FIKOLZA-1660 file (N, C-alpha, C; in steps of 0.1 Angstrom, whole numbers, plus 5000, padded with zeros to 4 digits):
% residues 52
   i   px   py   pz ch aa at
   1 5109 6090 3900  A  X  N
   1 5105 6099 3890  A  X CA
   1 5109 6113 3893  A  X  C
   2 5107 6117 3906  A  X  N
   2 5109 6131 3909  A  X CA
   2 5124 6136 3907  A  X  C
   3 5134 6128 3911  A  X  N
   3 5148 6132 3908  A  X CA
   3 5150 6135 3893  A  X  C
   4 5145 6126 3885  A  X  N
   4 5147 6128 3870  A  X CA
   4 5140 6141 3865  A  X  C
   5 5128 6143 3870  A  X  N
   5 5120 6154 3865  A  X CA
   5 5126 6167 3870  A  X  C
   6 5131 6168 3882  A  X  N
   6 5137 6180 3887  A  X CA
   6 5151 6182 3880  A  X  C
   7 5158 6172 3877  A  X  N
   7 5171 6173 3870  A  X CA
   7 5168 6179 3856  A  X  C
   8 5158 6174 3849  A  X  N
   8 5155 6179 3835  A  X CA
   8 5152 6194 3836  A  X  C
   9 5143 6198 3845  A  X  N
   9 5139 6212 3847  A  X CA
   9 5152 6220 3850  A  X  C
  10 5160 6215 3858  A  X  N
  10 5173 6222 3862  A  X CA
  10 5182 6224 3850  A  X  C
  11 5184 6213 3842  A  X  N
  11 5193 6214 3831  A  X CA
  11 5187 6223 3820  A  X  C
  12 5174 6223 3819  A  X  N
  12 5168 6232 3808  A  X CA
  12 5168 6247 3813  A  X  C
  13 5172 6249 3825  A  X  N
  13 5172 6263 3830  A  X CA
  13 5158 6268 3833  A  X  C
  14 5148 6260 3835  A  X  N
  14 5134 6264 3837  A  X CA
  14 5131 6266 3852  A  X  C
  15 5141 6265 3861  A  X  N
  15 5139 6267 3875  A  X CA
  15 5148 6278 3880  A  X  C
  16 5143 6288 3887  A  X  N
  16 5151 6298 3894  A  X CA
  16 5155 6292 3907  A  X  C
  17 5165 6298 3914  A  X  N
  17 5169 6293 3927  A  X CA
  17 5157 6292 3937  A  X  C
  18 5149 6302 3936  A  X  N
  18 5137 6303 3945  A  X CA
  18 5127 6291 3942  A  X  C
  19 5126 6288 3929  A  X  N
  19 5117 6277 3925  A  X CA
  19 5123 6263 3929  A  X  C
  20 5136 6263 3928  A  X  N
  20 5143 6250 3930  A  X CA
  20 5143 6246 3945  A  X  C
  21 5144 6256 3954  A  X  N
  21 5145 6253 3968  A  X CA
  21 5134 6244 3974  A  X  C
  22 5121 6246 3971  A  X  N
  22 5111 6236 3976  A  X CA
  22 5112 6222 3970  A  X  C
  23 5119 6221 3958  A  X  N
  23 5120 6208 3952  A  X CA
  23 5132 6200 3956  A  X  C
  24 5141 6206 3965  A  X  N
  24 5153 6200 3969  A  X CA
  24 5150 6186 3975  A  X  C
  25 5139 6185 3983  A  X  N
  25 5137 6172 3989  A  X CA
  25 5134 6161 3979  A  X  C
  26 5130 6165 3967  A  X  N
  26 5127 6155 3956  A  X CA
  26 5139 6153 3947  A  X  C
  27 5149 6163 3948  A  X  N
  27 5160 6162 3939  A  X CA
  27 5170 6151 3942  A  X  C
  28 5173 6149 3954  A  X  N
  28 5181 6138 3959  A  X CA
  28 5175 6132 3972  A  X  C
  29 5164 6125 3971  A  X  N
  29 5158 6120 3983  A  X CA
  29 5167 6110 3990  A  X  C
  30 5166 6110 4003  A  X  N
  30 5174 6101 4012  A  X CA
  30 5167 6088 4012  A  X  C
  31 5174 6077 4011  A  X  N
  31 5169 6063 4012  A  X CA
  31 5171 6059 4026  A  X  C
  32 5161 6053 4032  A  X  N
  32 5161 6048 4046  A  X CA
  32 5158 6033 4047  A  X  C
  33 5164 6027 4057  A  X  N
  33 5161 6013 4059  A  X CA
  33 5149 6012 4069  A  X  C
  34 5145 5999 4073  A  X  N
  34 5134 5997 4082  A  X CA
  34 5135 6004 4095  A  X  C
  35 5148 6007 4099  A  X  N
  35 5150 6014 4112  A  X CA
  35 5151 6029 4110  A  X  C
  36 5147 6034 4098  A  X  N
  36 5148 6048 4094  A  X CA
  36 5162 6054 4094  A  X  C
  37 5172 6046 4092  A  X  N
  37 5185 6051 4091  A  X CA
  37 5188 6054 4077  A  X  C
  38 5194 6065 4074  A  X  N
  38 5198 6069 4060  A  X CA
  38 5208 6060 4055  A  X  C
  39 5205 6053 4044  A  X  N
  39 5215 6043 4038  A  X CA
  39 5220 6048 4024  A  X  C
  40 5215 6059 4020  A  X  N
  40 5219 6064 4007  A  X CA
  40 5210 6075 4002  A  X  C
  41 5211 6078 3989  A  X  N
  41 5202 6088 3983  A  X CA
  41 5200 6084 3968  A  X  C
  42 5189 6088 3963  A  X  N
  42 5185 6085 3949  A  X CA
  42 5190 6097 3941  A  X  C
  43 5198 6094 3930  A  X  N
  43 5204 6105 3922  A  X CA
  43 5200 6102 3907  A  X  C
  44 5195 6112 3901  A  X  N
  44 5193 6111 3886  A  X CA
  44 5206 6113 3880  A  X  C
  45 5211 6103 3872  A  X  N
  45 5224 6104 3866  A  X CA
  45 5223 6101 3851  A  X  C
  46 5223 6111 3843  A  X  N
  46 5223 6110 3829  A  X CA
  46 5230 6122 3823  A  X  C
  47 5233 6121 3810  A  X  N
  47 5241 6131 3803  A  X CA
  47 5233 6144 3802  A  X  C
  48 5239 6155 3800  A  X  N
  48 5233 6168 3799  A  X CA
  48 5224 6167 3787  A  X  C
  49 5212 6173 3788  A  X  N
  49 5203 6174 3777  A  X CA
  49 5203 6187 3770  A  X  C
  50 5211 6196 3775  A  X  N
  50 5212 6209 3768  A  X CA
  50 5223 6209 3758  A  X  C
  51 5223 6218 3749  A  X  N
  51 5233 6219 3738  A  X CA
  51 5245 6225 3744  A  X  C
  52 5257 6221 3740  A  X  N
  52 5270 6226 3745  A  X CA
  52 5273 6239 3738  A  X  C
% end
């Protein structure tokens, strides 16, 4: 849920760079296996919600 929520706030321009920084860990969280090795990341991938 967090990656999608942060992406929406970012696309709507509701976050300044200062506000976005603490949310970075939720924006693209690293996925880890049982050995705590990074095996990927979770990315919110959808079309822009703002008007062109």
